[in-house]
N, C-alpha and C positions, 0 to 999 in steps of 0.2 A: 463477436467472439463466440465460437461454439463451445460446448461443454463436453467434448469428447476426449478429455484428458484423464489420466489416472490421478489418484489422490496425490501421489508424490510429485507429479508434474504440476498440478495446481498449486501445491505448496511452494514449489520452486518459483512459479510465476508470482505468487503472493509475496515471497521474499524479495524478488526483484522490484515489485511495485512499492513495497515498503521502503526499500533502498532509495528509490526515486523520490518518494515523499520526504524521507529524511534529508536528502541532499537539497531538495527544493526549499524546505524550511531553514535548513542550516545555512544555505547560501544567502537567504533573505536575512537571517540573523547576523551574519557576518558583515552585512552592508547597512545595518541599522543600529540604533542606540536606544537606551532607556527602556521604557515600558513595552515598546514595540519589539525590541530585541528579545526581551523576556518572554513575550507572547509567542514569538516564532521559535524560541528554544524549547518552550513547553510543547509546541506542536511537533517539533523534531523528536523530542523524547517520546511522545506518544507513538510516532511512527517506528522508532527503534524498539519500543516495547512490543508492538505487533510483530515486527520482524523476528524478535527473539522467540515469541510464542510459535510462530510458523516454523522457525528453524528447529525448535525442540520437537515439534510434531514430525518434521521432515526426518530428523535423525532417528526418531522412534520407528517410523515406517521403513526407513532404509535398513535399520537393524533387523527387521522382520524378513527382508529379502534384499540383501546387499547387491546381488547381481542385477536386479531390475533397475537400480538407480545409478549405477556406475556411469552410464552414458551421459547423465545430466551434468557431470563435472566438466565436460569438454567445452572449449570456447565456442565451437560451432553451434552446439545445442543451446548453450546459454544465450548466445547472440540471437538465435532463432526465437527463443522464448521471449527475450527482451523485445524483439521486433513486434511480437504479437501484442504486447502491452503498450508500445509506444503510441502516443496520441490517444490512448484510452482514458487516461486520467490526467496526465501532465501534457497538455497539448503543445507540441513543438512549434506550431505555427502561431500560437498566441503571443502577444507582446506582454512580457512580464516586467517591463521597465517600471510601470506604475503599480505593480502588484503590492508593494510594501511602502506606500506613501505614508500611511497612518494605520491605526488599529482597525478602523472601519473598513478600509480597502483590503487590508490583510485578512480580516475576518471573512469578507465576501469571497476572496480567492480561496481561502481555506475551506469555506462552506462548499463552493463549487467543486473543489477537488474531492472532498468527502462524499458528495453526492455521486460523482463519477466512480469513485472507489466502491461505494455501496452497490452501484449498478453492476460493475464487473464482478465483485465478490458474490452477488446474488446469482449471476449466471454460473459462476464456478460452483456454488453451493448446490445448485440444481443438478449438477452432474456428478456429485460425490456419491460414493457407495459405502465408504468406510465410515461407520457411525461415529467413531471417536473424532475423526477429522471433521465430519459434518457438524458435530456438536460444538467443536471449538470454532469452526468457521462461523457458525450461528452467533456465538458469543462475540466474535470480533465484528461481525456485521452490526450487532447491537451497539457495540462500543463506537463504531463509525457513525451510527445514527445519533448517538448521544453527543459525539463531537460536533456533528453537523448542527444539532439543535443548539448547542452552546455557542457556536460561531454565528448562527442566525440571530441570536439575542444581541450580539455585538454589532450587527449591521445597522 
């Protein structure tokens, strides 16, 4: 993935990535019970929290220049941006049937997705010019690193 996107485009990509993460953990939680379900719901909530932070920044940047972001609402552009991130974090060709067998397996899968997310966000961060977006992206990268470290302890 190159980093030749505007700040608002990167935020749109980040929102889509967090959506994927939310659905990944939510689907896992819907098919599990007990402590494992709670673990996956916590992971889903973290993804939702990141999405909300990105969405807030997106709205703020959009308010500064409404015309520059209008095209991002189209299905074609959203589909294109989604295709850019497919297989970057949540690999479509991976077999996730065994991803949520137990907490240790779920933690390993969560760790792997966090590491891939960190990698993608780091590339995005390097291309940012808006200091406010860059600072927030840096905080979220740090959160992702903290999540990865906590998942690693559970493995």
